[in-house]
C-alpha positions as CSV (number, residue, x, y, z in Angstrom):
1,M,-3.4,3.1,10.4
2,P,-1.0,5.0,8.8
3,K,2.6,3.8,9.9
4,A,5.4,5.7,10.7
5,Y,7.4,7.2,8.3
6,S,11.4,5.3,8.2
7,M,14.6,5.6,10.0
8,E,16.3,6.2,6.7
9,L,13.6,9.3,5.3
10,R,13.8,10.7,8.5
11,K,17.6,11.3,8.0
12,R,17.2,12.3,5.1
13,V,14.7,14.7,5.2
14,I,16.4,16.5,8.2
15,E,19.1,16.5,6.2
16,A,17.5,18.4,3.4
17,C,16.7,20.8,6.7
18,D,19.9,21.6,7.2
19,Q,21.2,22.0,3.6
20,G,19.0,25.1,4.1
21,Q,16.8,23.8,1.1
22,P,13.2,25.1,1.0
23,I,10.2,23.2,3.2
24,A,8.2,22.9,0.5
25,Q,10.5,22.3,-2.2
26,V,12.1,19.3,0.7
27,A,8.0,18.0,1.6
28,K,7.4,17.8,-2.7
29,R,10.5,15.8,-3.6
30,F,10.3,13.0,0.1
31,T,6.5,13.6,-1.2
32,V,5.8,14.2,2.8
33,S,3.8,17.0,4.5
34,E,5.0,20.3,4.9
35,S,4.1,19.9,8.3
36,F,6.1,16.9,8.5
37,V,9.4,18.5,7.3
38,E,8.2,21.3,9.6
39,K,7.6,19.5,12.9
40,L,10.6,16.9,12.3
41,P,13.9,18.9,12.9
42,Q,11.9,20.7,15.7
43,R,11.8,16.8,17.3
44,R,15.3,17.0,17.0
45,R,15.8,20.2,19.2
46,E,13.2,19.2,21.4
47,S,13.8,15.9,22.1
48,G,17.7,14.6,20.9
49,T,15.9,11.8,18.5
50,R,14.5,11.3,15.1
51,E,12.2,9.1,15.7
52,P,8.4,8.6,15.8
53,K,6.2,9.6,18.7
54,P,4.8,6.3,20.7
55,H,1.7,5.4,19.8
56,A,-1.0,7.5,21.9
57,G,-3.4,5.0,22.6
58,G,-7.0,5.1,21.0
59,R,-8.3,1.8,18.4
């Protein structure tokens, strides 16, 4: 199972988004998916945190 992205990476991605950089450019710069870049600021707005969600169960 893949590990969650580090808090430092999350912080840097959000800072880049806050500076108005395009999602595709941020994703390429930090080698993450565009959907991660889109969802991270949204998660910060909704829950007030950039921490990963807890594991939902499964294997």
